[in-house]
PyMOL Python script that loads the backbone (N, CA, C, O; Angstrom):
from pymol import cmd

cmd.read_pdbstr("""\
ATOM      1  N   UNK A   1      56.659  54.033 209.447  1.00  0.00           N
ATOM      2  CA  UNK A   1      56.564  53.235 208.260  1.00  0.00           C
ATOM      3  C   UNK A   1      56.299  51.806 208.648  1.00  0.00           C
ATOM      4  O   UNK A   1      57.057  51.219 209.420  1.00  0.00           O
ATOM      5  N   UNK A   2      55.228  51.234 208.122  1.00  0.00           N
ATOM      6  CA  UNK A   2      54.855  49.825 208.451  1.00  0.00           C
ATOM      7  C   UNK A   2      55.902  48.883 207.843  1.00  0.00           C
ATOM      8  O   UNK A   2      56.786  49.306 207.097  1.00  0.00           O
ATOM      9  N   UNK A   3      55.774  47.594 208.184  1.00  0.00           N
ATOM     10  CA  UNK A   3      56.709  46.633 207.664  1.00  0.00           C
ATOM     11  C   UNK A   3      56.775  46.732 206.129  1.00  0.00           C
ATOM     12  O   UNK A   3      55.760  46.927 205.460  1.00  0.00           O
ATOM     13  N   UNK A   4      57.961  46.597 205.609  1.00  0.00           N
ATOM     14  CA  UNK A   4      58.173  46.817 204.157  1.00  0.00           C
ATOM     15  C   UNK A   4      57.268  45.920 203.334  1.00  0.00           C
ATOM     16  O   UNK A   4      56.732  46.367 202.320  1.00  0.00           O
ATOM     17  N   UNK A   5      57.080  44.683 203.730  1.00  0.00           N
ATOM     18  CA  UNK A   5      56.339  43.718 202.949  1.00  0.00           C
ATOM     19  C   UNK A   5      54.986  43.390 203.559  1.00  0.00           C
ATOM     20  O   UNK A   5      54.331  42.444 203.119  1.00  0.00           O
ATOM     21  N   UNK A   6      54.561  44.129 204.537  1.00  0.00           N
ATOM     22  CA  UNK A   6      53.340  43.836 205.276  1.00  0.00           C
ATOM     23  C   UNK A   6      52.124  43.869 204.326  1.00  0.00           C
ATOM     24  O   UNK A   6      51.823  44.878 203.689  1.00  0.00           O
ATOM     25  N   UNK A   7      51.439  42.698 204.267  1.00  0.00           N
ATOM     26  CA  UNK A   7      50.222  42.603 203.487  1.00  0.00           C
ATOM     27  C   UNK A   7      50.480  42.317 202.047  1.00  0.00           C
ATOM     28  O   UNK A   7      49.523  42.248 201.275  1.00  0.00           O
ATOM     29  N   UNK A   8      51.697  42.145 201.631  1.00  0.00           N
ATOM     30  CA  UNK A   8      52.015  41.866 200.243  1.00  0.00           C
ATOM     31  C   UNK A   8      52.370  40.400 200.077  1.00  0.00           C
ATOM     32  O   UNK A   8      53.503  40.007 200.356  1.00  0.00           O
ATOM     33  N   UNK A   9      51.428  39.585 199.629  1.00  0.00           N
ATOM     34  CA  UNK A   9      51.626  38.171 199.509  1.00  0.00           C
ATOM     35  C   UNK A   9      51.930  37.682 198.100  1.00  0.00           C
ATOM     36  O   UNK A   9      52.226  36.502 197.913  1.00  0.00           O
ATOM     37  N   UNK A  10      51.863  38.540 197.131  1.00  0.00           N
ATOM     38  CA  UNK A  10      52.133  38.166 195.805  1.00  0.00           C
ATOM     39  C   UNK A  10      53.633  38.242 195.483  1.00  0.00           C
ATOM     40  O   UNK A  10      54.399  38.823 196.251  1.00  0.00           O
ATOM     41  N   UNK A  11      54.053  37.660 194.356  1.00  0.00           N
ATOM     42  CA  UNK A  11      55.503  37.648 194.085  1.00  0.00           C
ATOM     43  C   UNK A  11      56.163  39.000 194.067  1.00  0.00           C
ATOM     44  O   UNK A  11      57.303  39.134 194.511  1.00  0.00           O
ATOM     45  N   UNK A  12      55.456  40.039 193.548  1.00  0.00           N
ATOM     46  CA  UNK A  12      56.067  41.348 193.442  1.00  0.00           C
ATOM     47  C   UNK A  12      55.779  42.225 194.641  1.00  0.00           C
ATOM     48  O   UNK A  12      56.001  43.435 194.601  1.00  0.00           O
ATOM     49  N   UNK A  13      55.280  41.613 195.718  1.00  0.00           N
ATOM     50  CA  UNK A  13      54.876  42.398 196.872  1.00  0.00           C
ATOM     51  C   UNK A  13      55.966  43.237 197.506  1.00  0.00           C
ATOM     52  O   UNK A  13      55.716  44.397 197.837  1.00  0.00           O
ATOM     53  N   UNK A  14      57.113  42.727 197.682  1.00  0.00           N
ATOM     54  CA  UNK A  14      58.171  43.487 198.362  1.00  0.00           C
ATOM     55  C   UNK A  14      58.672  44.623 197.422  1.00  0.00           C
ATOM     56  O   UNK A  14      59.074  45.690 197.885  1.00  0.00           O
ATOM     57  N   UNK A  15      58.638  44.367 196.119  1.00  0.00           N
ATOM     58  CA  UNK A  15      59.048  45.405 195.160  1.00  0.00           C
ATOM     59  C   UNK A  15      58.038  46.528 195.140  1.00  0.00           C
ATOM     60  O   UNK A  15      58.406  47.695 195.000  1.00  0.00           O
ATOM     61  N   UNK A  16      56.752  46.188 195.279  1.00  0.00           N
ATOM     62  CA  UNK A  16      55.730  47.178 195.346  1.00  0.00           C
ATOM     63  C   UNK A  16      55.832  48.022 196.598  1.00  0.00           C
ATOM     64  O   UNK A  16      55.597  49.230 196.581  1.00  0.00           O
ATOM     65  N   UNK A  17      56.195  47.347 197.705  1.00  0.00           N
ATOM     66  CA  UNK A  17      56.420  48.050 198.946  1.00  0.00           C
ATOM     67  C   UNK A  17      57.573  49.055 198.884  1.00  0.00           C
ATOM     68  O   UNK A  17      57.525  50.121 199.497  1.00  0.00           O
ATOM     69  N   UNK A  18      58.598  48.687 198.133  1.00  0.00           N
ATOM     70  CA  UNK A  18      59.763  49.618 197.957  1.00  0.00           C
ATOM     71  C   UNK A  18      59.274  50.849 197.143  1.00  0.00           C
ATOM     72  O   UNK A  18      59.624  51.984 197.466  1.00  0.00           O
ATOM     73  N   UNK A  19      58.485  50.614 196.117  1.00  0.00           N
ATOM     74  CA  UNK A  19      57.983  51.721 195.311  1.00  0.00           C
ATOM     75  C   UNK A  19      57.085  52.630 196.167  1.00  0.00           C
ATOM     76  O   UNK A  19      57.197  53.855 196.111  1.00  0.00           O
ATOM     77  N   UNK A  20      56.201  52.016 196.953  1.00  0.00           N
ATOM     78  CA  UNK A  20      55.318  52.770 197.797  1.00  0.00           C
ATOM     79  C   UNK A  20      56.087  53.625 198.769  1.00  0.00           C
ATOM     80  O   UNK A  20      55.686  54.754 199.053  1.00  0.00           O
ATOM     81  N   UNK A  21      57.203  53.102 199.294  1.00  0.00           N
ATOM     82  CA  UNK A  21      57.990  53.823 200.302  1.00  0.00           C
ATOM     83  C   UNK A  21      59.153  54.537 199.762  1.00  0.00           C
ATOM     84  O   UNK A  21      60.035  54.934 200.524  1.00  0.00           O
ATOM     85  N   UNK A  22      59.213  54.734 198.427  1.00  0.00           N
ATOM     86  CA  UNK A  22      60.361  55.382 197.780  1.00  0.00           C
ATOM     87  C   UNK A  22      60.682  56.746 198.379  1.00  0.00           C
ATOM     88  O   UNK A  22      61.845  57.090 198.591  1.00  0.00           O
ATOM     89  N   UNK A  23      59.647  57.505 198.643  1.00  0.00           N
ATOM     90  CA  UNK A  23      59.858  58.842 199.253  1.00  0.00           C
ATOM     91  C   UNK A  23      60.535  58.785 200.606  1.00  0.00           C
ATOM     92  O   UNK A  23      61.410  59.598 200.904  1.00  0.00           O
ATOM     93  N   UNK A  24      60.124  57.802 201.447  1.00  0.00           N
ATOM     94  CA  UNK A  24      60.757  57.607 202.724  1.00  0.00           C
ATOM     95  C   UNK A  24      62.215  57.173 202.555  1.00  0.00           C
ATOM     96  O   UNK A  24      63.100  57.658 203.260  1.00  0.00           O
ATOM     97  N   UNK A  25      62.458  56.246 201.604  1.00  0.00           N
ATOM     98  CA  UNK A  25      63.819  55.768 201.400  1.00  0.00           C
ATOM     99  C   UNK A  25      64.670  56.908 200.946  1.00  0.00           C
ATOM    100  O   UNK A  25      65.791  57.056 201.431  1.00  0.00           O
ATOM    101  N   UNK A  26      64.192  57.735 200.028  1.00  0.00           N
ATOM    102  CA  UNK A  26      64.971  58.893 199.549  1.00  0.00           C
ATOM    103  C   UNK A  26      65.207  59.888 200.664  1.00  0.00           C
ATOM    104  O   UNK A  26      66.302  60.440 200.769  1.00  0.00           O
ATOM    105  N   UNK A  27      64.214  60.132 201.495  1.00  0.00           N
ATOM    106  CA  UNK A  27      64.379  61.063 202.595  1.00  0.00           C
ATOM    107  C   UNK A  27      65.443  60.533 203.625  1.00  0.00           C
ATOM    108  O   UNK A  27      66.290  61.294 204.093  1.00  0.00           O
ATOM    109  N   UNK A  28      65.377  59.298 203.936  1.00  0.00           N
ATOM    110  CA  UNK A  28      66.349  58.699 204.852  1.00  0.00           C
ATOM    111  C   UNK A  28      67.754  58.799 204.278  1.00  0.00           C
ATOM    112  O   UNK A  28      68.713  59.089 204.993  1.00  0.00           O
ATOM    113  N   UNK A  29      67.860  58.549 202.953  1.00  0.00           N
ATOM    114  CA  UNK A  29      69.167  58.621 202.328  1.00  0.00           C
ATOM    115  C   UNK A  29      69.726  60.078 202.351  1.00  0.00           C
ATOM    116  O   UNK A  29      70.917  60.294 202.576  1.00  0.00           O
ATOM    117  N   UNK A  30      68.846  61.041 202.116  1.00  0.00           N
ATOM    118  CA  UNK A  30      69.268  62.439 202.120  1.00  0.00           C
ATOM    119  C   UNK A  30      69.642  62.889 203.562  1.00  0.00           C
ATOM    120  O   UNK A  30      70.650  63.564 203.768  1.00  0.00           O
ATOM    121  N   UNK A  31      68.812  62.499 204.540  1.00  0.00           N
ATOM    122  CA  UNK A  31      69.052  62.879 205.919  1.00  0.00           C
ATOM    123  C   UNK A  31      70.338  62.303 206.487  1.00  0.00           C
ATOM    124  O   UNK A  31      70.944  62.884 207.388  1.00  0.00           O
ATOM    125  N   UNK A  32      70.748  61.170 205.961  1.00  0.00           N
ATOM    126  CA  UNK A  32      71.914  60.465 206.494  1.00  0.00           C
ATOM    127  C   UNK A  32      73.045  60.317 205.494  1.00  0.00           C
ATOM    128  O   UNK A  32      73.816  59.360 205.567  1.00  0.00           O
ATOM    129  N   UNK A  33      73.154  61.261 204.555  1.00  0.00           N
ATOM    130  CA  UNK A  33      74.114  61.137 203.497  1.00  0.00           C
ATOM    131  C   UNK A  33      75.555  61.014 203.951  1.00  0.00           C
ATOM    132  O   UNK A  33      76.382  60.444 203.240  1.00  0.00           O
ATOM    133  N   UNK A  34      75.870  61.549 205.144  1.00  0.00           N
ATOM    134  CA  UNK A  34      77.246  61.446 205.652  1.00  0.00           C
ATOM    135  C   UNK A  34      77.657  59.980 205.968  1.00  0.00           C
ATOM    136  O   UNK A  34      78.832  59.625 205.867  1.00  0.00           O
ATOM    137  N   UNK A  35      76.695  59.165 206.342  1.00  0.00           N
ATOM    138  CA  UNK A  35      76.998  57.791 206.765  1.00  0.00           C
ATOM    139  C   UNK A  35      76.572  56.702 205.740  1.00  0.00           C
ATOM    140  O   UNK A  35      76.912  55.528 205.888  1.00  0.00           O
ATOM    141  N   UNK A  36      75.840  57.120 204.728  1.00  0.00           N
ATOM    142  CA  UNK A  36      75.395  56.171 203.712  1.00  0.00           C
ATOM    143  C   UNK A  36      76.423  56.130 202.575  1.00  0.00           C
ATOM    144  O   UNK A  36      76.890  57.167 202.103  1.00  0.00           O
ATOM    145  N   UNK A  37      76.752  54.952 202.161  1.00  0.00           N
ATOM    146  CA  UNK A  37      77.691  54.771 201.046  1.00  0.00           C
ATOM    147  C   UNK A  37      77.234  55.596 199.842  1.00  0.00           C
ATOM    148  O   UNK A  37      76.045  55.629 199.524  1.00  0.00           O
ATOM    149  N   UNK A  38      78.189  56.268 199.167  1.00  0.00           N
ATOM    150  CA  UNK A  38      77.880  57.150 198.084  1.00  0.00           C
ATOM    151  C   UNK A  38      77.210  56.424 196.943  1.00  0.00           C
ATOM    152  O   UNK A  38      76.309  56.978 196.313  1.00  0.00           O
ATOM    153  N   UNK A  39      77.616  55.214 196.659  1.00  0.00           N
ATOM    154  CA  UNK A  39      77.038  54.456 195.558  1.00  0.00           C
ATOM    155  C   UNK A  39      75.553  54.155 195.855  1.00  0.00           C
ATOM    156  O   UNK A  39      74.707  54.271 194.968  1.00  0.00           O
ATOM    157  N   UNK A  40      75.254  53.781 197.064  1.00  0.00           N
ATOM    158  CA  UNK A  40      73.888  53.533 197.479  1.00  0.00           C
ATOM    159  C   UNK A  40      73.073  54.798 197.345  1.00  0.00           C
ATOM    160  O   UNK A  40      71.964  54.784 196.812  1.00  0.00           O
ATOM    161  N   UNK A  41      73.638  55.908 197.840  1.00  0.00           N
ATOM    162  CA  UNK A  41      72.928  57.179 197.753  1.00  0.00           C
ATOM    163  C   UNK A  41      72.623  57.597 196.317  1.00  0.00           C
ATOM    164  O   UNK A  41      71.543  58.100 196.009  1.00  0.00           O
ATOM    165  N   UNK A  42      73.611  57.372 195.446  1.00  0.00           N
ATOM    166  CA  UNK A  42      73.393  57.734 194.019  1.00  0.00           C
ATOM    167  C   UNK A  42      72.322  56.856 193.406  1.00  0.00           C
ATOM    168  O   UNK A  42      71.530  57.351 192.604  1.00  0.00           O
ATOM    169  N   UNK A  43      72.257  55.586 193.740  1.00  0.00           N
ATOM    170  CA  UNK A  43      71.220  54.684 193.179  1.00  0.00           C
ATOM    171  C   UNK A  43      69.840  55.065 193.720  1.00  0.00           C
ATOM    172  O   UNK A  43      68.866  55.054 192.968  1.00  0.00           O
ATOM    173  N   UNK A  44      69.742  55.389 194.965  1.00  0.00           N
ATOM    174  CA  UNK A  44      68.463  55.763 195.540  1.00  0.00           C
ATOM    175  C   UNK A  44      67.938  57.062 194.928  1.00  0.00           C
ATOM    176  O   UNK A  44      66.729  57.231 194.767  1.00  0.00           O
ATOM    177  N   UNK A  45      68.833  57.962 194.594  1.00  0.00           N
ATOM    178  CA  UNK A  45      68.367  59.266 194.065  1.00  0.00           C
ATOM    179  C   UNK A  45      68.078  59.188 192.590  1.00  0.00           C
ATOM    180  O   UNK A  45      67.585  60.165 192.026  1.00  0.00           O
ATOM    181  N   UNK A  46      68.353  58.101 191.942  1.00  0.00           N
ATOM    182  CA  UNK A  46      68.056  57.963 190.497  1.00  0.00           C
ATOM    183  C   UNK A  46      66.576  57.631 190.290  1.00  0.00           C
ATOM    184  O   UNK A  46      66.107  56.597 190.766  1.00  0.00           O
ATOM    185  N   UNK A  47      65.858  58.466 189.607  1.00  0.00           N
ATOM    186  CA  UNK A  47      64.455  58.178 189.312  1.00  0.00           C
ATOM    187  C   UNK A  47      64.344  57.034 188.372  1.00  0.00           C
ATOM    188  O   UNK A  47      63.354  56.303 188.400  1.00  0.00           O
ATOM    189  N   UNK A  48      65.349  56.847 187.517  1.00  0.00           N
ATOM    190  CA  UNK A  48      65.311  55.768 186.513  1.00  0.00           C
ATOM    191  C   UNK A  48      65.231  54.373 187.220  1.00  0.00           C
ATOM    192  O   UNK A  48      64.595  53.448 186.715  1.00  0.00           O
ATOM    193  N   UNK A  49      65.880  54.260 188.370  1.00  0.00           N
ATOM    194  CA  UNK A  49      65.816  53.055 189.132  1.00  0.00           C
ATOM    195  C   UNK A  49      64.392  52.705 189.565  1.00  0.00           C
ATOM    196  O   UNK A  49      63.948  51.561 189.477  1.00  0.00           O
ATOM    197  N   UNK A  50      63.711  53.725 190.027  1.00  0.00           N
ATOM    198  CA  UNK A  50      62.274  53.529 190.420  1.00  0.00           C
ATOM    199  C   UNK A  50      61.436  53.169 189.193  1.00  0.00           C
ATOM    200  O   UNK A  50      60.588  52.280 189.266  1.00  0.00           O
ATOM    201  N   UNK A  51      61.656  53.828 188.103  1.00  0.00           N
ATOM    202  CA  UNK A  51      60.901  53.534 186.879  1.00  0.00           C
ATOM    203  C   UNK A  51      61.169  52.091 186.433  1.00  0.00           C
ATOM    204  O   UNK A  51      60.232  51.383 186.065  1.00  0.00           O
ATOM    205  N   UNK A  52      62.415  51.650 186.461  1.00  0.00           N
ATOM    206  CA  UNK A  52      62.719  50.281 186.113  1.00  0.00           C
ATOM    207  C   UNK A  52      62.089  49.296 187.034  1.00  0.00           C
ATOM    208  O   UNK A  52      61.667  48.217 186.618  1.00  0.00           O
ATOM    209  N   UNK A  53      62.019  49.663 188.308  1.00  0.00           N
ATOM    210  CA  UNK A  53      61.375  48.798 189.282  1.00  0.00           C
ATOM    211  C   UNK A  53      59.888  48.673 189.034  1.00  0.00           C
ATOM    212  O   UNK A  53      59.329  47.585 189.172  1.00  0.00           O
ATOM    213  N   UNK A  54      59.240  49.760 188.672  1.00  0.00           N
ATOM    214  CA  UNK A  54      57.816  49.737 188.307  1.00  0.00           C
ATOM    215  C   UNK A  54      57.588  48.900 187.060  1.00  0.00           C
ATOM    216  O   UNK A  54      56.596  48.176 186.981  1.00  0.00           O
ATOM    217  N   UNK A  55      58.494  48.983 186.077  1.00  0.00           N
ATOM    218  CA  UNK A  55      58.375  48.158 184.866  1.00  0.00           C
ATOM    219  C   UNK A  55      58.520  46.685 185.210  1.00  0.00           C
ATOM    220  O   UNK A  55      57.779  45.857 184.680  1.00  0.00           O
ATOM    221  N   UNK A  56      59.460  46.338 186.088  1.00  0.00           N
ATOM    222  CA  UNK A  56      59.651  44.982 186.526  1.00  0.00           C
ATOM    223  C   UNK A  56      58.375  44.412 187.219  1.00  0.00           C
ATOM    224  O   UNK A  56      57.966  43.276 186.979  1.00  0.00           O
ATOM    225  N   UNK A  57      57.779  45.252 188.080  1.00  0.00           N
ATOM    226  CA  UNK A  57      56.553  44.867 188.774  1.00  0.00           C
ATOM    227  C   UNK A  57      55.453  44.560 187.716  1.00  0.00           C
ATOM    228  O   UNK A  57      54.738  43.567 187.851  1.00  0.00           O
ATOM    229  N   UNK A  58      55.323  45.360 186.723  1.00  0.00           N
ATOM    230  CA  UNK A  58      54.304  45.144 185.653  1.00  0.00           C
ATOM    231  C   UNK A  58      54.546  43.788 184.964  1.00  0.00           C
ATOM    232  O   UNK A  58      53.604  43.030 184.732  1.00  0.00           O
ATOM    233  N   UNK A  59      55.798  43.496 184.645  1.00  0.00           N
ATOM    234  CA  UNK A  59      56.126  42.219 183.989  1.00  0.00           C
ATOM    235  C   UNK A  59      55.825  41.045 184.916  1.00  0.00           C
ATOM    236  O   UNK A  59      55.309  40.014 184.484  1.00  0.00           O
ATOM    237  N   UNK A  60      56.151  41.212 186.176  1.00  0.00           N
ATOM    238  CA  UNK A  60      55.941  40.125 187.151  1.00  0.00           C
ATOM    239  C   UNK A  60      54.431  39.861 187.359  1.00  0.00           C
ATOM    240  O   UNK A  60      54.016  38.727 187.601  1.00  0.00           O
ATOM    241  N   UNK A  61      53.631  40.924 187.261  1.00  0.00           N
ATOM    242  CA  UNK A  61      52.170  40.753 187.379  1.00  0.00           C
ATOM    243  C   UNK A  61      51.658  39.905 186.186  1.00  0.00           C
ATOM    244  O   UNK A  61      50.847  38.996 186.363  1.00  0.00           O
ATOM    245  N   UNK A  62      52.141  40.217 185.000  1.00  0.00           N
ATOM    246  CA  UNK A  62      51.733  39.474 183.817  1.00  0.00           C
ATOM    247  C   UNK A  62      52.112  37.990 183.923  1.00  0.00           C
ATOM    248  O   UNK A  62      51.322  37.105 183.592  1.00  0.00           O
ATOM    249  N   UNK A  63      53.340  37.745 184.394  1.00  0.00           N
ATOM    250  CA  UNK A  63      53.805  36.350 184.561  1.00  0.00           C
ATOM    251  C   UNK A  63      53.013  35.641 185.621  1.00  0.00           C
ATOM    252  O   UNK A  63      52.596  34.498 185.433  1.00  0.00           O
ATOM    253  N   UNK A  64      52.798  36.309 186.742  1.00  0.00           N
ATOM    254  CA  UNK A  64      52.023  35.699 187.800  1.00  0.00           C
ATOM    255  C   UNK A  64      50.610  35.347 187.346  1.00  0.00           C
ATOM    256  O   UNK A  64      50.114  34.261 187.643  1.00  0.00           O
ATOM    257  N   UNK A  65      49.969  36.254 186.635  1.00  0.00           N
ATOM    258  CA  UNK A  65      48.641  36.012 186.107  1.00  0.00           C
ATOM    259  C   UNK A  65      48.626  34.810 185.149  1.00  0.00           C
ATOM    260  O   UNK A  65      47.719  33.979 185.185  1.00  0.00           O
ATOM    261  N   UNK A  66      49.637  34.744 184.306  1.00  0.00           N
ATOM    262  CA  UNK A  66      49.738  33.616 183.402  1.00  0.00           C
ATOM    263  C   UNK A  66      49.908  32.290 184.117  1.00  0.00           C
ATOM    264  O   UNK A  66      49.272  31.301 183.752  1.00  0.00           O
ATOM    265  N   UNK A  67      50.760  32.259 185.132  1.00  0.00           N
ATOM    266  CA  UNK A  67      50.942  31.067 185.944  1.00  0.00           C
ATOM    267  C   UNK A  67      49.623  30.656 186.599  1.00  0.00           C
ATOM    268  O   UNK A  67      49.301  29.469 186.634  1.00  0.00           O
ATOM    269  N   UNK A  68      48.865  31.605 187.111  1.00  0.00           N
ATOM    270  CA  UNK A  68      47.607  31.275 187.768  1.00  0.00           C
ATOM    271  C   UNK A  68      46.633  30.602 186.745  1.00  0.00           C
ATOM    272  O   UNK A  68      45.969  29.610 187.048  1.00  0.00           O
ATOM    273  N   UNK A  69      46.588  31.192 185.532  1.00  0.00           N
ATOM    274  CA  UNK A  69      45.710  30.653 184.527  1.00  0.00           C
ATOM    275  C   UNK A  69      46.107  29.255 184.078  1.00  0.00           C
ATOM    276  O   UNK A  69      45.264  28.375 183.901  1.00  0.00           O
ATOM    277  N   UNK A  70      47.436  29.068 183.894  1.00  0.00           N
ATOM    278  CA  UNK A  70      47.954  27.767 183.401  1.00  0.00           C
ATOM    279  C   UNK A  70      47.783  26.676 184.426  1.00  0.00           C
ATOM    280  O   UNK A  70      47.634  25.507 184.071  1.00  0.00           O
ATOM    281  N   UNK A  71      47.802  27.031 185.662  1.00  0.00           N
ATOM    282  CA  UNK A  71      47.707  26.049 186.764  1.00  0.00           C
ATOM    283  C   UNK A  71      46.289  25.613 187.061  1.00  0.00           C
ATOM    284  O   UNK A  71      46.077  24.700 187.860  1.00  0.00           O
ATOM    285  N   UNK A  72      45.310  26.251 186.430  1.00  0.00           N
ATOM    286  CA  UNK A  72      43.944  25.818 186.594  1.00  0.00           C
ATOM    287  C   UNK A  72      43.774  24.456 186.014  1.00  0.00           C
ATOM    288  O   UNK A  72      44.505  24.092 185.093  1.00  0.00           O
ATOM    289  N   UNK A  73      42.828  23.671 186.516  1.00  0.00           N
ATOM    290  CA  UNK A  73      42.586  22.302 186.047  1.00  0.00           C
ATOM    291  C   UNK A  73      41.968  22.276 184.656  1.00  0.00           C
ATOM    292  O   UNK A  73      42.103  21.286 183.937  1.00  0.00           O
ATOM    293  N   UNK A  74      41.296  23.347 184.273  1.00  0.00           N
ATOM    294  CA  UNK A  74      40.646  23.356 182.995  1.00  0.00           C
ATOM    295  C   UNK A  74      41.397  24.115 181.900  1.00  0.00           C
ATOM    296  O   UNK A  74      40.814  24.410 180.856  1.00  0.00           O
ATOM    297  N   UNK A  75      42.667  24.435 182.111  1.00  0.00           N
ATOM    298  CA  UNK A  75      43.434  25.186 181.120  1.00  0.00           C
ATOM    299  C   UNK A  75      43.871  24.208 180.034  1.00  0.00           C
ATOM    300  O   UNK A  75      44.383  23.126 180.319  1.00  0.00           O
ATOM    301  N   UNK A  76      43.656  24.615 178.771  1.00  0.00           N
ATOM    302  CA  UNK A  76      44.008  23.768 177.680  1.00  0.00           C
ATOM    303  C   UNK A  76      45.452  24.107 177.206  1.00  0.00           C
ATOM    304  O   UNK A  76      46.039  25.127 177.567  1.00  0.00           O
ATOM    305  N   UNK A  77      45.965  23.194 176.387  1.00  0.00           N
ATOM    306  CA  UNK A  77      47.330  23.438 175.854  1.00  0.00           C
ATOM    307  C   UNK A  77      47.313  24.659 174.930  1.00  0.00           C
ATOM    308  O   UNK A  77      48.262  25.443 174.932  1.00  0.00           O
ATOM    309  N   UNK A  78      46.276  24.824 174.160  1.00  0.00           N
ATOM    310  CA  UNK A  78      46.205  26.009 173.287  1.00  0.00           C
ATOM    311  C   UNK A  78      46.138  27.299 174.095  1.00  0.00           C
ATOM    312  O   UNK A  78      46.735  28.297 173.691  1.00  0.00           O
ATOM    313  N   UNK A  79      45.435  27.309 175.218  1.00  0.00           N
ATOM    314  CA  UNK A  79      45.397  28.490 176.087  1.00  0.00           C
ATOM    315  C   UNK A  79      46.829  28.798 176.583  1.00  0.00           C
ATOM    316  O   UNK A  79      47.304  29.933 176.558  1.00  0.00           O
ATOM    317  N   UNK A  80      47.466  27.736 177.024  1.00  0.00           N
ATOM    318  CA  UNK A  80      48.841  27.913 177.535  1.00  0.00           C
ATOM    319  C   UNK A  80      49.788  28.455 176.500  1.00  0.00           C
ATOM    320  O   UNK A  80      50.596  29.337 176.794  1.00  0.00           O
ATOM    321  N   UNK A  81      49.705  27.962 175.341  1.00  0.00           N
ATOM    322  CA  UNK A  81      50.573  28.463 174.211  1.00  0.00           C
ATOM    323  C   UNK A  81      50.218  29.898 173.927  1.00  0.00           C
ATOM    324  O   UNK A  81      51.112  30.716 173.707  1.00  0.00           O
ATOM    325  N   UNK A  82      48.930  30.236 173.924  1.00  0.00           N
ATOM    326  CA  UNK A  82      48.509  31.595 173.660  1.00  0.00           C
ATOM    327  C   UNK A  82      49.032  32.560 174.713  1.00  0.00           C
ATOM    328  O   UNK A  82      49.468  33.667 174.394  1.00  0.00           O
ATOM    329  N   UNK A  83      48.984  32.123 176.001  1.00  0.00           N
ATOM    330  CA  UNK A  83      49.487  32.971 177.079  1.00  0.00           C
ATOM    331  C   UNK A  83      50.999  33.184 176.937  1.00  0.00           C
ATOM    332  O   UNK A  83      51.520  34.275 177.169  1.00  0.00           O
ATOM    333  N   UNK A  84      51.695  32.076 176.538  1.00  0.00           N
ATOM    334  CA  UNK A  84      53.174  32.194 176.359  1.00  0.00           C
ATOM    335  C   UNK A  84      53.531  33.190 175.274  1.00  0.00           C
ATOM    336  O   UNK A  84      54.447  33.998 175.425  1.00  0.00           O
ATOM    337  N   UNK A  85      52.765  33.116 174.135  1.00  0.00           N
ATOM    338  CA  UNK A  85      52.984  34.005 173.057  1.00  0.00           C
ATOM    339  C   UNK A  85      52.749  35.487 173.510  1.00  0.00           C
ATOM    340  O   UNK A  85      53.511  36.388 173.161  1.00  0.00           O
ATOM    341  N   UNK A  86      51.702  35.681 174.271  1.00  0.00           N
ATOM    342  CA  UNK A  86      51.389  37.017 174.793  1.00  0.00           C
ATOM    343  C   UNK A  86      52.511  37.532 175.682  1.00  0.00           C
ATOM    344  O   UNK A  86      52.903  38.696 175.593  1.00  0.00           O
ATOM    345  N   UNK A  87      53.021  36.666 176.530  1.00  0.00           N
ATOM    346  CA  UNK A  87      54.143  37.077 177.384  1.00  0.00           C
ATOM    347  C   UNK A  87      55.357  37.410 176.556  1.00  0.00           C
ATOM    348  O   UNK A  87      56.078  38.354 176.876  1.00  0.00           O
ATOM    349  N   UNK A  88      55.596  36.686 175.534  1.00  0.00           N
ATOM    350  CA  UNK A  88      56.786  36.938 174.670  1.00  0.00           C
ATOM    351  C   UNK A  88      56.714  38.302 173.994  1.00  0.00           C
ATOM    352  O   UNK A  88      57.753  38.909 173.737  1.00  0.00           O
ATOM    353  N   UNK A  89      55.506  38.802 173.697  1.00  0.00           N
ATOM    354  CA  UNK A  89      55.339  40.128 173.110  1.00  0.00           C
ATOM    355  C   UNK A  89      55.863  41.203 174.057  1.00  0.00           C
ATOM    356  O   UNK A  89      56.469  42.191 173.641  1.00  0.00           O
ATOM    357  N   UNK A  90      55.610  40.977 175.339  1.00  0.00           N
ATOM    358  CA  UNK A  90      55.948  41.980 176.334  1.00  0.00           C
ATOM    359  C   UNK A  90      57.354  41.754 176.712  1.00  0.00           C
ATOM    360  O   UNK A  90      57.892  42.478 177.550  1.00  0.00           O
TER     361      UNK A  90
END
""", "prot")
cmd.dss("prot")
cmd.show_as("cartoon", "prot")
cmd.util.cbc("prot")
cmd.orient("prot")
């Protein structure tokens, strides 16, 4: 398994790496269940945790994209307000 965050330079990069490696993390947890804390093992085996993580990544992508647009030199106040309203919908 390559470095967990290798090549991920965006804000959600490490979270994306965790999702990409979820199968490995689950396998390690199962193979070492005797020595891994039961709470950790339960969390890793919950599919809902991975789904929530994927949802968080989607939200972070939207926020990151909005920041990129707002930080441009030619971004107007109305564009900024429009992006904020769009983010608030999600």
